[in-house]
VOMI-103144 format. One record per residue (C-alpha): x, y, z; residue in three letters. Coordinates in steps of 0.1 Angstrom, whole numbers, padded with zeros to 4 digits. Layout:
<pts>
+-------+-------+-------+-----+
:    c1 :    c2 :    c3 : res :
+-------+-------+-------+-----+
:     X :     Y :     Z : Ala :
...
+-------+-------+-------+-----+
</pts>
This chain:
<pts>
+-------+-------+-------+-----+
:    c1 :    c2 :    c3 : res :
+-------+-------+-------+-----+
:  0221 :  0716 :  1559 : Met :
:  0196 :  0743 :  1556 : Ala :
:  0223 :  0767 :  1544 : Gly :
:  0237 :  0742 :  1519 : Arg :
:  0201 :  0736 :  1505 : Ile :
:  0195 :  0773 :  1502 : Ala :
:  0227 :  0779 :  1484 : Arg :
:  0220 :  0749 :  1460 : Ala :
:  0186 :  0764 :  1451 : Lys :
:  0200 :  0797 :  1444 : Asp :
:  0228 :  0781 :  1421 : Val :
:  0202 :  0760 :  1403 : Leu :
:  0179 :  0790 :  1399 : Ala :
:  0207 :  0811 :  1384 : Ala :
:  0218 :  0784 :  1359 : Arg :
:  0182 :  0777 :  1349 : Leu :
:  0176 :  0814 :  1342 : Thr :
:  0209 :  0816 :  1321 : Arg :
:  0194 :  0786 :  1300 : Arg :
:  0160 :  0804 :  1296 : Gly :
:  0140 :  0784 :  1318 : Val :
:  0117 :  0806 :  1340 : Pro :
:  0114 :  0799 :  1378 : Leu :
:  0078 :  0798 :  1376 : Ser :
:  0080 :  0764 :  1359 : Leu :
:  0097 :  0749 :  1390 : Leu :
:  0065 :  0745 :  1411 : Thr :
:  0046 :  0724 :  1386 : Pro :
:  0077 :  0702 :  1383 : Leu :
:  0072 :  0694 :  1419 : Gly :
:  0102 :  0717 :  1432 : Phe :
:  0081 :  0723 :  1463 : Ala :
:  0091 :  0705 :  1494 : Val :
:  0067 :  0678 :  1503 : Ala :
:  0055 :  0673 :  1539 : Pro :
:  0070 :  0637 :  1539 : Ser :
:  0104 :  0650 :  1532 : Phe :
:  0103 :  0675 :  1559 : Val :
:  0091 :  0647 :  1584 : Thr :
:  0120 :  0624 :  1573 : Ala :
:  0146 :  0652 :  1574 : Thr :
:  0134 :  0660 :  1611 : Thr :
:  0136 :  0623 :  1621 : Arg :
:  0171 :  0619 :  1608 : Gly :
:  0184 :  0651 :  1624 : Ala :
:  0170 :  0639 :  1658 : Val :
:  0185 :  0605 :  1653 : Ala :
:  0218 :  0620 :  1645 : Phe :
:  0219 :  0643 :  1675 : Val :
:  0207 :  0617 :  1700 : Thr :
:  0229 :  0589 :  1687 : Gly :
:  0200 :  0566 :  1676 : Gly :
:  0198 :  0544 :  1643 : Pro :
:  0210 :  0564 :  1614 : Gln :
:  0183 :  0568 :  1588 : Met :
:  0203 :  0590 :  1564 : Ala :
:  0229 :  0576 :  1538 : Pro :
:  0266 :  0576 :  1547 : Lys :
:  0276 :  0604 :  1524 : Pro :
:  0250 :  0627 :  1540 : Val :
:  0262 :  0616 :  1575 : Leu :
:  0299 :  0623 :  1565 : His :
:  0289 :  0657 :  1551 : Leu :
:  0270 :  0667 :  1584 : Ala :
:  0298 :  0655 :  1607 : Gln :
:  0323 :  0676 :  1587 : Lys :
:  0301 :  0708 :  1590 : Glu :
:  0298 :  0703 :  1627 : Ile :
:  0335 :  0701 :  1631 : Arg :
:  0342 :  0733 :  1611 : Met :
:  0316 :  0751 :  1632 : Ala :
:  0332 :  0738 :  1665 : Leu :
:  0366 :  0748 :  1653 : Ala :
:  0355 :  0784 :  1644 : Lys :
:  0339 :  0787 :  1679 : Lys :
:  0370 :  0774 :  1696 : Ala :
:  0393 :  0798 :  1676 : Leu :
:  0371 :  0828 :  1686 : Gly :
:  0371 :  0817 :  1723 : Trp :
:  0409 :  0814 :  1722 : Gly :
:  0414 :  0849 :  1709 : Val :
:  0391 :  0861 :  1738 : Val :
:  0411 :  0841 :  1764 : Val :
:  0445 :  0853 :  1750 : Val :
:  0434 :  0890 :  1750 : Ala :
:  0420 :  0885 :  1786 : Val :
:  0453 :  0870 :  1799 : Cys :
:  0472 :  0896 :  1782 : Ser :
:  0454 :  0924 :  1800 : Ala :
:  0457 :  0906 :  1832 : Leu :
:  0494 :  0900 :  1829 : Ala :
:  0499 :  0938 :  1820 : Phe :
:  0479 :  0949 :  1849 : Gly :
:  0498 :  0925 :  1873 : Leu :
:  0530 :  0938 :  1860 : Arg :
:  0521 :  0974 :  1863 : Ser :
:  0510 :  0968 :  1899 : Ser :
:  0542 :  0952 :  1907 : Ala :
:  0564 :  0980 :  1894 : Glu :
:  0568 :  1011 :  1916 : Pro :
:  0552 :  1041 :  1902 : Pro :
:  0575 :  1063 :  1881 : Val :
:  0582 :  1095 :  1902 : Val :
:  0592 :  1125 :  1880 : Pro :
:  0626 :  1139 :  1890 : Pro :
:  0623 :  1169 :  1912 : Pro :
:  0626 :  1204 :  1893 : Ala :
:  0661 :  1217 :  1897 : Pro :
:  0664 :  1243 :  1923 : Gln :
:  0680 :  1275 :  1916 : Ser :
:  0712 :  1278 :  1936 : Val :
:  0721 :  1313 :  1946 : Ala :
:  0754 :  1321 :  1931 : Val :
:  0774 :  1345 :  1952 : Asp :
:  0786 :  1373 :  1931 : Lys :
:  0823 :  1381 :  1935 : Ala :
:  0826 :  1413 :  1955 : Pro :
:  0837 :  1444 :  1936 : Val :
:  0871 :  1452 :  1948 : Pro :
:  0869 :  1484 :  1969 : Lys :
:  0889 :  1513 :  1957 : Val :
:  0920 :  1517 :  1979 : Pro :
:  0921 :  1549 :  1998 : Lys :
:  0947 :  1578 :  1990 : Val :
:  0979 :  1576 :  2008 : Val :
:  0993 :  1610 :  2018 : Val :
:  1027 :  1614 :  2032 : Gly :
:  1053 :  1642 :  2037 : Lys :
:  1059 :  1655 :  2002 : Gly :
:  1039 :  1630 :  1983 : Phe :
:  1005 :  1615 :  1977 : Ala :
:  0997 :  1581 :  1962 : Ile :
:  0962 :  1579 :  1945 : Ala :
:  0944 :  1551 :  1927 : Pro :
:  0936 :  1555 :  1889 : Val :
:  0900 :  1543 :  1884 : Thr :
:  0883 :  1562 :  1856 : Thr :
:  0887 :  1571 :  1819 : Asp :
:  0890 :  1607 :  1826 : Leu :
:  0918 :  1602 :  1850 : Gln :
:  0936 :  1582 :  1823 : Arg :
:  0931 :  1609 :  1799 : Arg :
:  0946 :  1635 :  1823 : Leu :
:  0977 :  1614 :  1831 : Ile :
:  1004 :  1613 :  1805 : Arg :
:  1007 :  1578 :  1787 : Asp :
:  0980 :  1563 :  1810 : Ala :
:  0961 :  1533 :  1797 : Gly :
:  0937 :  1504 :  1808 : Pro :
:  0965 :  1489 :  1830 : Asn :
:  0973 :  1522 :  1849 : Ser :
:  0968 :  1516 :  1887 : Ser :
:  0983 :  1544 :  1908 : Val :
:  0997 :  1579 :  1904 : Ile :
:  1024 :  1592 :  1926 : Val :
:  1023 :  1631 :  1931 : Leu :
:  1056 :  1643 :  1943 : Met :
:  1068 :  1676 :  1957 : Asn :
:  1099 :  1683 :  1939 : Gly :
:  1106 :  1715 :  1956 : Thr :
:  1124 :  1699 :  1985 : Gly :
:  1143 :  1672 :  1965 : Leu :
:  1168 :  1696 :  1951 : Leu :
:  1187 :  1720 :  1976 : Lys :
:  1204 :  1735 :  1946 : Thr :
:  1205 :  1726 :  1909 : Asn :
:  1235 :  1702 :  1917 : Asn :
:  1226 :  1690 :  1952 : Thr :
:  1199 :  1664 :  1961 : Leu :
:  1183 :  1661 :  1996 : Asp :
:  1181 :  1624 :  2001 : Val :
:  1160 :  1627 :  2033 : Glu :
:  1134 :  1646 :  2013 : Ala :
:  1125 :  1616 :  1993 : Phe :
:  1111 :  1600 :  2025 : Asn :
:  1116 :  1566 :  2009 : Leu :
:  1105 :  1546 :  2039 : Gly :
:  1072 :  1562 :  2040 : Glu :
:  1069 :  1562 :  2002 : Leu :
:  1076 :  1523 :  2002 : Ser :
:  1049 :  1519 :  2029 : Lys :
:  1024 :  1538 :  2008 : Gly :
:  1030 :  1516 :  1979 : Phe :
:  1021 :  1484 :  1999 : Lys :
:  0986 :  1499 :  2004 : Ala :
:  0978 :  1492 :  1966 : Phe :
:  0979 :  1457 :  1954 : Pro :
:  0997 :  1453 :  1922 : Ala :
:  0994 :  1426 :  1895 : Gln :
:  1030 :  1416 :  1888 : Gln :
:  1042 :  1428 :  1854 : Gly :
:  1007 :  1445 :  1846 : Lys :
:  0998 :  1473 :  1870 : Ser :
:  1014 :  1506 :  1860 : Val :
:  1024 :  1533 :  1883 : Ala :
:  1027 :  1569 :  1871 : His :
:  1046 :  1599 :  1885 : Phe :
:  1041 :  1635 :  1885 : Leu :
:  1068 :  1655 :  1901 : Val :
:  1061 :  1693 :  1907 : His :
:  1091 :  1715 :  1906 : Tyr :
:  1097 :  1751 :  1910 : Pro :
:  1105 :  1772 :  1879 : Ser :
:  1141 :  1770 :  1869 : Gly :
:  1148 :  1734 :  1881 : Thr :
:  1148 :  1720 :  1845 : Trp :
:  1185 :  1733 :  1845 : Asp :
:  1194 :  1705 :  1867 : Ser :
:  1189 :  1676 :  1843 : Arg :
:  1213 :  1652 :  1862 : Asp :
:  1195 :  1658 :  1895 : Gly :
:  1160 :  1651 :  1879 : Ile :
:  1174 :  1620 :  1862 : Arg :
:  1184 :  1606 :  1896 : Ile :
:  1150 :  1616 :  1911 : Ile :
:  1133 :  1596 :  1883 : Asn :
:  1156 :  1566 :  1887 : Phe :
:  1146 :  1565 :  1925 : Thr :
:  1109 :  1567 :  1918 : Leu :
:  1111 :  1540 :  1890 : Val :
:  1131 :  1516 :  1913 : Gly :
:  1106 :  1520 :  1943 : Thr :
:  1076 :  1511 :  1920 : Ala :
:  1095 :  1481 :  1905 : Arg :
:  1103 :  1470 :  1941 : Glu :
:  1066 :  1467 :  1948 : His :
:  1056 :  1448 :  1917 : Gly :
:  1045 :  1478 :  1895 : Phe :
:  1054 :  1485 :  1859 : Val :
:  1068 :  1521 :  1863 : Pro :
:  1058 :  1548 :  1838 : Gly :
:  1080 :  1575 :  1827 : Glu :
:  1081 :  1603 :  1855 : Pro :
:  1066 :  1636 :  1842 : Thr :
:  1078 :  1670 :  1856 : Gly :
:  1055 :  1699 :  1860 : Ser :
:  1072 :  1733 :  1867 : Tyr :
:  1055 :  1761 :  1885 : His :
:  1060 :  1796 :  1897 : Asn :
:  1064 :  1806 :  1934 : Ala :
:  1026 :  1807 :  1939 : Ser :
:  1023 :  1771 :  1937 : Phe :
:  1015 :  1753 :  1970 : Glu :
:  1019 :  1714 :  1969 : Phe :
:  0999 :  1709 :  2001 : Asp :
:  0970 :  1730 :  1986 : Lys :
:  0973 :  1711 :  1953 : Tyr :
:  0968 :  1676 :  1970 : Ile :
:  0941 :  1689 :  1994 : Arg :
:  0911 :  1676 :  1974 : Pro :
:  0925 :  1640 :  1978 : Leu :
:  0916 :  1643 :  2015 : Ala :
:  0879 :  1645 :  2007 : Asp :
:  0868 :  1609 :  2001 : Glu :
:  0834 :  1620 :  1986 : Asn :
:  0830 :  1605 :  1951 : Gly :
:  0861 :  1583 :  1955 : Ala :
:  0843 :  1554 :  1938 : Glu :
:  0823 :  1574 :  1914 : Ser :
:  0822 :  1571 :  1877 : Glu :
:  0831 :  1598 :  1853 : Glu :
:  0814 :  1589 :  1821 : Pro :
:  0818 :  1612 :  1791 : Ala :
:  0788 :  1627 :  1773 : Val :
:  0791 :  1640 :  1736 : Gly :
:  0798 :  1631 :  1700 : Asp :
:  0826 :  1627 :  1676 : Ala :
:  0835 :  1664 :  1678 : Arg :
:  0833 :  1671 :  1715 : Val :
:  0830 :  1651 :  1747 : Arg :
:  0826 :  1665 :  1782 : Val :
:  0837 :  1647 :  1813 : Tyr :
:  0821 :  1654 :  1847 : Pro :
:  0848 :  1658 :  1874 : Val :
:  0836 :  1637 :  1905 : Arg :
:  0866 :  1619 :  1921 : Thr :
:  0892 :  1633 :  1945 : Pro :
:  0920 :  1626 :  1921 : Leu :
:  0903 :  1644 :  1891 : Ser :
:  0895 :  1674 :  1913 : Arg :
:  0933 :  1677 :  1922 : Ala :
:  0945 :  1673 :  1887 : Leu :
:  0920 :  1698 :  1873 : Thr :
:  0906 :  1720 :  1899 : Thr :
:  0876 :  1721 :  1877 : Ala :
:  0840 :  1707 :  1877 : Asp :
:  0842 :  1694 :  1840 : Ala :
:  0866 :  1688 :  1813 : Val :
:  0857 :  1697 :  1777 : Val :
:  0875 :  1677 :  1750 : Glu :
:  0875 :  1689 :  1715 : Val :
:  0885 :  1663 :  1690 : Phe :
:  0880 :  1684 :  1658 : Met :
:  0915 :  1697 :  1652 : Pro :
:  0919 :  1734 :  1657 : Leu :
:  0947 :  1755 :  1640 : Asn :
:  0962 :  1789 :  1641 : Arg :
:  0937 :  1802 :  1615 : Ala :
:  0908 :  1796 :  1638 : Asp :
:  0898 :  1830 :  1654 : Lys :
:  0867 :  1814 :  1671 : Ala :
:  0855 :  1779 :  1677 : Leu :
:  0837 :  1763 :  1647 : Pro :
:  0799 :  1765 :  1650 : Glu :
:  0795 :  1728 :  1650 : Asp :
:  0820 :  1726 :  1680 : Val :
:  0801 :  1750 :  1698 : Val :
:  0769 :  1732 :  1692 : Thr :
:  0783 :  1700 :  1702 : Ser :
:  0797 :  1714 :  1734 : Ala :
:  0763 :  1731 :  1744 : Arg :
:  0745 :  1699 :  1738 : Asn :
:  0769 :  1679 :  1760 : Ala :
:  0771 :  1705 :  1789 : Thr :
:  0733 :  1707 :  1789 : Glu :
:  0729 :  1669 :  1790 : Lys :
:  0753 :  1669 :  1819 : Leu :
:  0734 :  1697 :  1836 : Lys :
:  0763 :  1719 :  1842 : Leu :
:  0755 :  1750 :  1862 : Gln :
:  0762 :  1786 :  1853 : Lys :
:  0795 :  1797 :  1869 : Gly :
:  0810 :  1762 :  1872 : Gln :
:  0847 :  1757 :  1862 : Arg :
:  0857 :  1741 :  1830 : Val :
:  0889 :  1730 :  1813 : Ile :
:  0892 :  1729 :  1775 : Val :
:  0915 :  1703 :  1760 : Arg :
:  0918 :  1704 :  1722 : Tyr :
:  0934 :  1682 :  1694 : Thr :
:  0961 :  1702 :  1677 : Arg :
:  0962 :  1704 :  1640 : Ala :
:  0993 :  1693 :  1622 : Arg :
:  1004 :  1727 :  1614 : Asn :
:  0995 :  1740 :  1649 : Gly :
:  1031 :  1744 :  1660 : Gly :
:  1040 :  1742 :  1697 : Gln :
:  1022 :  1758 :  1726 : Gly :
:  0987 :  1770 :  1727 : Thr :
:  0981 :  1801 :  1704 : Pro :
:  0966 :  1830 :  1721 : Asp :
:  0937 :  1833 :  1697 : His :
:  0926 :  1796 :  1705 : Ile :
:  0928 :  1805 :  1742 : Val :
:  0907 :  1838 :  1735 : Asp :
:  0882 :  1816 :  1714 : Ala :
:  0877 :  1791 :  1742 : Cys :
:  0874 :  1819 :  1768 : Arg :
:  0848 :  1835 :  1746 : Gln :
:  0830 :  1802 :  1743 : Trp :
:  0831 :  1797 :  1782 : Ala :
:  0818 :  1832 :  1787 : Lys :
:  0790 :  1827 :  1763 : Asp :
:  0780 :  1795 :  1779 : Ala :
:  0781 :  1810 :  1815 : Gly :
:  0812 :  1789 :  1826 : Phe :
:  0846 :  1799 :  1841 : Glu :
:  0875 :  1788 :  1820 : Leu :
:  0904 :  1774 :  1841 : Val :
:  0929 :  1768 :  1813 : Tyr :
:  0932 :  1755 :  1777 : Val :
:  0955 :  1726 :  1769 : Gln :
:  0965 :  1715 :  1735 : Gly :
+-------+-------+-------+-----+
</pts>
C-alpha cells in the first residue's frame, strides 16, 4: 500500500506541476497525513493480517489481497528457479560420479621395424680356365661392354685352351660341369639378371670365326640354363706374354669386394677409384679417368679445361704420386678408328705432369 500511495503522490505532483500548481500549495490544502489517518490505517492492517473484523472498504481489501498474491507468486517463482538449478547440479554430479572416468588412450609405442638385410655380395668363383665375378659398381658396368643396371655377373674365360687349332675345339677345355656349378653360386632373377662374357684369346685366333661362334653359343646356352639373360660374348686378343692366371689373380683378394667406387668430377672429366677385386682385374690400375669432352685428331695436347677438371678430380680423390691410371676418352665423330698416337702422347704427358703412371688409353 505504501508503495502505491507513494506512486500516486508522485503522479499527482507531476500533473499539478504541468498545470502550473506549485507543490508548496499542497500543505495548506491539508495534503499532510493526519495522525488519525495513520492510526486508522494501522488498525486496519492489523485486522487484515490477524483475520479480525475488517474495517476497510471491500475495494481496498480486494486490492490488498491481489498485491499479496502477486508478491507470493514472485517469491515462489524465484524459489522454483533456485530448486531447479540445485537439482540439475545434483543430477549432473551423480551422473558424473556414476560414469567411469575417461582414460586417455595409451600413446602408440614405436615398433622397431626390422630392416631388410642388405644382400651379401656373392664371392668370386674361380675354376680351371674361368672365373665368375659379381658386377656391383658403376665403374664395373662402364668397363664391361654393353653392361647396364641389370648386369649381374661376368664370366672371364681363358680361350687359349679352347681351340687346339683354328679349326679344332677342345670340348674338355670348356669344363662345363664346373662352369655350371659356378653359375649356381649366383642367384638370378629370371629374365632380368644379365650375364656377360669376356674370352681372352691368343693373337691370330680371330681367323677361326666358326670355332669362336661355337664357343659363344656354348657360353650363352649355359647362362640361359641357369636363368640369366646372356650378353653377347666379347673377345680380347693378346700376345704371347698374356697369362690368364695372373690376369684373374686380383679376384682371389676379397679386400674391397663390397666397396663402392663412386666417381668424382664434372661434365668434362670424371675419375673413378678402383677398389673392388673385379675392377682391379679389369684395369690393373688405381683409378680410371674418363674424358667426356670429345677429343679428335687435331688435338696435340689435352685441352686446358680438361686438364683442370682432371686435376681437381684426382686431388679430391687424393690419388698419390706414382699411382696407375687408365684414360678413357670420347672419340670425336671424325676421330676415325683406333686411338691416334698423338692422343696417347697427350694423355701420357698429362699423366707425367700429374705424377701418375699411365697404363693405357682407350677411346
